[in-house]
LUMDRENZA-22958 format. One record per atom (N, C-alpha, C, O, CB): x, y, z; residue in three letters. Coordinates in pm, whole numbers, padded with zeros to 5 digits, always signed. Glycine has a CB too. Layout:
LUMDRENZA-22958
XYZALA
...
***
This chain:
LUMDRENZA-22958
-00393+00108-01163ILE
-00265+00143-01205ILE
-00254+00228-01327ILE
-00179+00325-01338ILE
-00194+00030-01223ILE
-00343+00179-01424ALA
-00352+00237-01527ALA
-00399+00391-01552ALA
-00348+00458-01641ALA
-00415+00159-01579ALA
-00485+00432-01480ARG
-00537+00575-01444ARG
-00449+00672-01387ARG
-00423+00785-01427ARG
-00643+00569-01352ARG
-00395+00593-01263ARG
-00277+00664-01185ARG
-00151+00695-01253ARG
-00090+00797-01224ARG
-00236+00584-01073ARG
-00106+00605-01350SER
-00001+00607-01416SER
-00013+00692-01558SER
+00086+00741-01611SER
+00033+00472-01430SER
-00125+00702-01602GLY
-00160+00773-01737GLY
-00117+00674-01832GLY
-00083+00720-01941GLY
-00085+00920-01765GLY
-00110+00549-01819LEU
-00093+00449-01916LEU
-00197+00351-01956LEU
-00290+00339-01876LEU
+00005+00381-01879LEU
-00201+00282-02059ALA
-00285+00192-02121ALA
-00221+00042-02042ALA
-00108+00039-01992ALA
-00271+00206-02306ALA
-00295-00048-02041ILE
-00238-00188-02010ILE
-00344-00269-02090ILE
-00463-00244-02111ILE
-00229-00230-01835ILE
-00253-00389-02135ASP
-00295-00482-02213ASP
-00261-00596-02086ASP
-00160-00593-02016ASP
-00218-00490-02372ASP
-00365-00688-02079LEU
-00360-00802-02005LEU
-00401-00929-02090LEU
-00506-00928-02154LEU
-00446-00783-01886LEU
-00317-01035-02090LEU
-00339-01153-02175LEU
-00375-01267-02092LEU
-00305-01335-02016LEU
-00219-01187-02258LEU
-00542-01276-02131ALA
-00609-01338-02045ALA
-00556-01493-02019ALA
-00566-01532-01903ALA
-00745-01326-02090ALA
-00502-01582-02112ALA
-00453-01685-02127ALA
-00336-01709-02018ALA
-00322-01814-01955ALA
-00422-01689-02258ALA
-00260-01603-02009ASP
-00163-01576-01892ASP
-00182-01536-01756ASP
-00080-01511-01692ASP
-00091-01492-01926ASP
-00275-01526-01709VAL
-00339-01494-01574VAL
-00339-01633-01512VAL
-00405-01728-01554VAL
-00495-01424-01583VAL
-00266-01633-01418PRO
-00241-01753-01322PRO
-00374-01792-01221PRO
-00430-01695-01170PRO
-00107-01712-01223PRO
-00420-01912-01194PHE
-00544-01921-01128PHE
-00469-02045-01008PHE
-00371-02118-01022PHE
-00695-01974-01249PHE
-00549-02031-00911SER
-00525-02130-00797SER
-00569-02274-00845SER
-00662-02280-00925SER
-00612-02086-00661SER
-00523-02365-00813GLU
-00549-02528-00814GLU
-00687-02517-00854GLU
-00726-02552-00965GLU
-00527-02623-00660GLU
-00790-02447-00727ALA
-00918-02498-00731ALA
-01000-02445-00869ALA
-01083-02505-00937ALA
-00988-02453-00594ALA
-00945-02309-00883ALA
-01003-02244-01000ALA
-00930-02299-01152ALA
-00989-02292-01260ALA
-00981-02077-00975ALA
-00807-02348-01137THR
-00774-02429-01273THR
-00893-02531-01273THR
-00972-02541-01367THR
-00611-02514-01275THR
-00896-02614-01147ALA
-00972-02728-01183ALA
-01150-02671-01248ALA
-01224-02713-01337ALA
-00975-02833-01023ALA
-01155-02594-01181LEU
-01325-02521-01234LEU
-01322-02498-01379LEU
-01411-02536-01454LEU
-01369-02348-01161LEU
-01201-02427-01421VAL
-01195-02374-01595VAL
-01201-02493-01635VAL
-01293-02514-01714VAL
-01056-02287-01670VAL
-01119-02604-01602ALA
-01091-02725-01679ALA
-01186-02792-01698ALA
-01168-02875-01787ALA
-01007-02803-01635ALA
-01311-02794-01637ALA
-01444-02860-01626ALA
-01508-02789-01724ALA
-01579-02850-01804ALA
-01519-02856-01488ALA
-01494-02668-01732ASP
-01595-02547-01801ASP
-01540-02438-01862ASP
-01581-02330-01820ASP
-01684-02479-01705ASP
-01459-02435-01948PRO
-01382-02347-02003PRO
-01465-02206-02013PRO
-01398-02103-02004PRO
-01334-02404-02133PRO
-01598-02197-02030ASP
-01693-02069-02024ASP
-01668-02004-01915ASP
-01683-01882-01913ASP
-01841-02092-02026ASP
-01626-02073-01803LEU
-01630-02018-01671LEU
-01486-01913-01673LEU
-01477-01824-01589LEU
-01627-02155-01545LEU
-01400-01929-01755ARG
-01255-01861-01752ARG
-01271-01715-01715ARG
-01208-01665-01621ARG
-01177-01868-01901ARG
-01371-01636-01805LEU
-01365-01498-01768LEU
-01434-01476-01654LEU
-01402-01371-01599LEU
-01411-01413-01866LEU
-01535-01553-01589THR
-01629-01547-01494THR
-01528-01566-01356THR
-01542-01497-01255THR
-01752-01665-01522THR
-01439-01657-01369THR
-01354-01651-01264THR
-01261-01549-01231THR
-01245-01499-01119THR
-01294-01744-01270THR
-01194-01519-01350MET
-01138-01399-01362MET
-01149-01268-01303MET
-01060-01209-01240MET
-01151-01383-01450MET
-01291-01218-01336VAL
-01316-01105-01326VAL
-01452-01104-01167VAL
-01495-01001-01116VAL
-01363-01056-01496VAL
-01493-01266-01117GLY
-01603-01237-01048GLY
-01558-01325-00904GLY
-01635-01340-00810GLY
-01750-01284-01136GLY
-01451-01365-00907GLY
-01439-01444-00780GLY
-01334-01353-00672GLY
-01298-01235-00681GLY
-01371-01608-00822GLY
-01299-01460-00564ASP
-01216-01412-00473ASP
-01091-01482-00474ASP
-01048-01520-00365ASP
-01274-01413-00352ASP
-01027-01505-00574ASP
-00899-01580-00625ASP
-00799-01465-00629ASP
-00823-01388-00721ASP
-00915-01656-00782ASP
-00707-01436-00564TYR
-00618-01302-00550TYR
-00493-01330-00583TYR
-00425-01417-00529TYR
-00612-01239-00411TYR
-00452-01249-00684GLU
-00264-01244-00710GLU
-00232-01105-00656GLU
-00324-01030-00623GLU
-00197-01252-00904GLU
-00106-01071-00647LEU
-00051-00959-00646LEU
-00024-00884-00760LEU
+00064-00937-00828LEU
+00040-00972-00590LEU
-00068-00779-00807LEU
-00005-00761-00939LEU
+00083-00591-00919LEU
+00051-00484-00866LEU
-00151-00767-01078LEU
+00205-00640-00993VAL
+00303-00530-00986VAL
+00332-00475-01133VAL
+00298-00544-01229VAL
+00440-00581-00916VAL
+00402-00336-01153ALA
+00423-00318-01271ALA
+00588-00299-01268ALA
+00642-00238-01175ALA
+00332-00205-01326ALA
+00644-00342-01349VAL
+00797-00362-01376VAL
+00820-00311-01486VAL
+00759-00344-01587VAL
+00851-00496-01380VAL
+00912-00222-01484PRO
+00991-00139-01643PRO
+01057-00289-01704PRO
+01102-00382-01638PRO
+01169+00021-01600PRO
+01045-00277-01842PRO
+01098-00392-01896PRO
+01216-00434-01888PRO
+01235-00552-01915PRO
+01084-00395-01997PRO
+01336-00341-01847ASP
+01471-00317-01809ASP
+01500-00399-01691ASP
+01614-00446-01695ASP
+01498-00172-01782ASP
+01443-00426-01602HIS
+01404-00468-01463HIS
+01366-00602-01432HIS
+01385-00667-01329HIS
+01301-00395-01421HIS
+01299-00638-01555ILE
+01213-00777-01529ILE
+01317-00875-01502ILE
+01293-00942-01401ILE
+01114-00833-01662ILE
+01429-00903-01565ASP
+01527-01011-01520ASP
+01562-01001-01382ASP
+01567-01104-01314ASP
+01653-01008-01597ASP
+01585-00900-01337ALA
+01636-00866-01190ALA
+01506-00905-01074ALA
+01521-00974-00974ALA
+01681-00681-01183ALA
+01414-00858-01107VAL
+01274-00929-01050VAL
+01255-01036-01074VAL
+01181-01078-00985VAL
+01159-00885-01085VAL
+01278-01120-01149ARG
+01276-01268-01197ARG
+01364-01347-01091ARG
+01333-01456-01044ARG
+01342-01287-01359ARG
+01468-01280-01062GLN
+01603-01342-01017GLN
+01549-01337-00863GLN
+01530-01443-00804GLN
+01767-01245-01059GLN
+01523-01213-00801ALA
+01458-01191-00670ALA
+01345-01285-00654ALA
+01348-01347-00548ALA
+01410-01048-00655ALA
+01250-01308-00731ALA
+01154-01399-00737ALA
+01191-01576-00701ALA
+01148-01651-00613ALA
+01105-01374-00879ALA
+01260-01589-00779GLN
+01343-01729-00762GLN
+01401-01734-00651GLN
+01387-01844-00597GLN
+01450-01759-00856GLN
+01460-01660-00593ALA
+01556-01642-00455ALA
+01469-01637-00364ALA
+01513-01674-00256ALA
+01652-01515-00438ALA
+01365-01606-00365THR
+01262-01581-00242THR
+01128-01709-00255THR
+01020-01708-00195THR
+01187-01394-00261THR
+01180-01811-00353ASN
+01060-01885-00388ASN
+00909-01845-00412ASN
+00812-01907-00368ASN
+01055-01963-00300ASN
+00906-01727-00492THR
+00779-01668-00520THR
+00743-01655-00655THR
+00812-01590-00733THR
+00771-01547-00466THR
+00626-01719-00692ASN
+00590-01717-00822ASN
+00563-01590-00881ASN
+00517-01492-00822ASN
+00487-01793-00836ASN
+00599-01598-01021LEU
+00612-01449-01112LEU
+00557-01489-01223LEU
+00599-01583-01289LEU
+00767-01380-01149LEU
+00462-01423-01250THR
+00400-01454-01409THR
+00378-01303-01456THR
+00332-01204-01399THR
+00229-01557-01415THR
+00428-01326-01584VAL
+00402-01174-01654VAL
+00287-01209-01712VAL
+00261-01316-01767VAL
+00516-01107-01769VAL
+00200-01090-01695VAL
+00053-01121-01748VAL
+00004-01011-01849VAL
-00114-01010-01885VAL
-00056-01128-01619VAL
+00100-00913-01896GLY
+00072-00800-01976GLY
+00175-00698-01996GLY
+00290-00706-01952GLY
-00035-00740-01926GLY
+00125-00598-02069ARG
+00199-00488-02084ARG
+00144-00337-02069ARG
+00035-00295-02108ARG
+00249-00505-02201ARG
+00242-00270-02007CYS
+00181-00119-02018CYS
+00217-00043-02137CYS
+00330-00063-02183CYS
+00225-00030-01901CYS
+00142+00040-02192LYS
+00195+00091-02328LYS
+00144+00261-02331LYS
+00080+00297-02232LYS
+00119-00013-02473LYS
+00160+00327-02398GLU
+00091+00462-02407GLU
-00031+00454-02438GLU
-00061+00370-02523GLU
+00143+00551-02494GLU
-00126+00529-02386GLY
-00300+00564-02402GLY
-00365+00540-02277GLY
-00300+00561-02174GLY
-00388+00464-02516GLY
-00476+00503-02268ARG
-00541+00477-02163ARG
-00654+00370-02151ARG
-00718+00335-02250ARG
-00582+00584-02133ARG
-00676+00315-02021GLY
-00792+00197-02032GLY
-00681+00092-02012GLY
-00558+00097-02011GLY
-00896+00182-02195GLY
-00778-00010-01997VAL
-00728-00137-01963VAL
-00793-00249-02063VAL
-00916-00250-02070VAL
-00760-00165-01810VAL
-00738-00320-02120ARG
-00782-00447-02241ARG
-00736-00572-02185ARG
-00616-00596-02173ARG
-00702-00433-02407ARG
-00840-00665-02146LEU
-00813-00816-02104LEU
-00838-00889-02252LEU
-00948-00896-02307LEU
-00933-00880-01966LEU
-00746-00928-02292LEU
-00736-00994-02430LEU
-00727-01122-02414LEU
-00681-01179-02315LEU
-00627-00952-02513LEU
-00794-01200-02567ASP
-00815-01339-02561ASP
-00705-01358-02677ASP
-00638-01269-02730ASP
-00982-01396-02587ASP
-00701-01489-02703GLU
-00550-01539-02786GLU
-00570-01458-02953GLU
-00473-01426-03022GLU
-00541-01768-02808GLU
-00696-01439-02989ARG
-00725-01368-03080ARG
-00730-01236-03108ARG
-00755-01184-03217ARG
-00797-01396-03098ARG
-00695-01160-02956GLY
-00654-01005-02950GLY
-00807-00948-02915GLY
-00831-00829-02934GLY
-00577-00934-03119GLY
-00899-01027-02869THR
-01046-00953-02888THR
-01056-00906-02738THR
-01020-00985-02651THR
-01194-01067-02944THR
-01095-00800-02710ASN
-01118-00739-02577ASN
-01214-00783-02498ASN
-01330-00768-02538ASN
-01140-00617-02583ASN
-01192-00847-02366LEU
-01274-00954-02327LEU
-01346-00831-02207LEU
-01463-00828-02167LEU
-01180-01122-02267LEU
-01254-00755-02176ALA
-01305-00640-02045ALA
-01410-00557-02080ALA
-01457-00485-01992ALA
-01190-00531-01998ALA
-01460-00552-02204ASP
-01575-00506-02232ASP
-01726-00576-02193ASP
-01835-00521-02173ASP
-01558-00493-02355ASP
-01685-00726-02189SER
-01800-00800-02151SER
-01784-00849-02026SER
-01856-00943-01994SER
-01831-00903-02238SER
-01694-00801-01938ALA
-01641-00855-01824ALA
-01705-00757-01693ALA
-01635-00661-01663ALA
-01469-00856-01840ALA
-01810-00772-01629PRO
-01843-00687-01539PRO
-01791-00686-01393PRO
-01863-00646-01302PRO
-01960-00694-01541PRO
-01669-00731-01373GLY
-01599-00721-01276GLY
-01611-00617-01190GLY
-01667-00516-01232GLY
-01499-00731-01311GLY
-01558-00620-01042TRP
-01567-00507-00972TRP
-01488-00388-01021TRP
-01378-00406-01072TRP
-01534-00537-00847TRP
-01543-00261-01007ARG
-01459-00141-01055ARG
-01427-00076-00886ARG
-01514-00043-00806ARG
-01564-00016-01183ARG
-01263-00071-00864HIS
-01239-00035-00760HIS
-01227+00141-00799HIS
-01185+00198-00899HIS
-01117-00122-00702HIS
-01285+00194-00670HIS
-01256+00358-00718HIS
-01164+00400-00602HIS
-01214+00435-00495HIS
-01411+00474-00728HIS
-00992+00397-00626LEU
-00917+00429-00571LEU
-00852+00563-00619LEU
-00757+00611-00557LEU
-00858+00335-00561LEU
***
């Protein structure tokens, strides 16, 4: 999304949702959070929504009983950062799969 849109994306690691199984795994060993986030087959759908449309998208999600979690922001720039609570970029140490689309 970042490359094709010509924007940068900041994702907040603490806000990325996990399945019940992945949540239990990370609760037992917090050091597995990053590995679980970038190295597993636990999928969510990622969409980019303009800020002035987020309320309408939230309402549509509620109306269809669909979970919706804001996990980051698009901004001017390039690249993707996965930020921890201190603002440290975890993406540099996260060797997850690189899609070439």
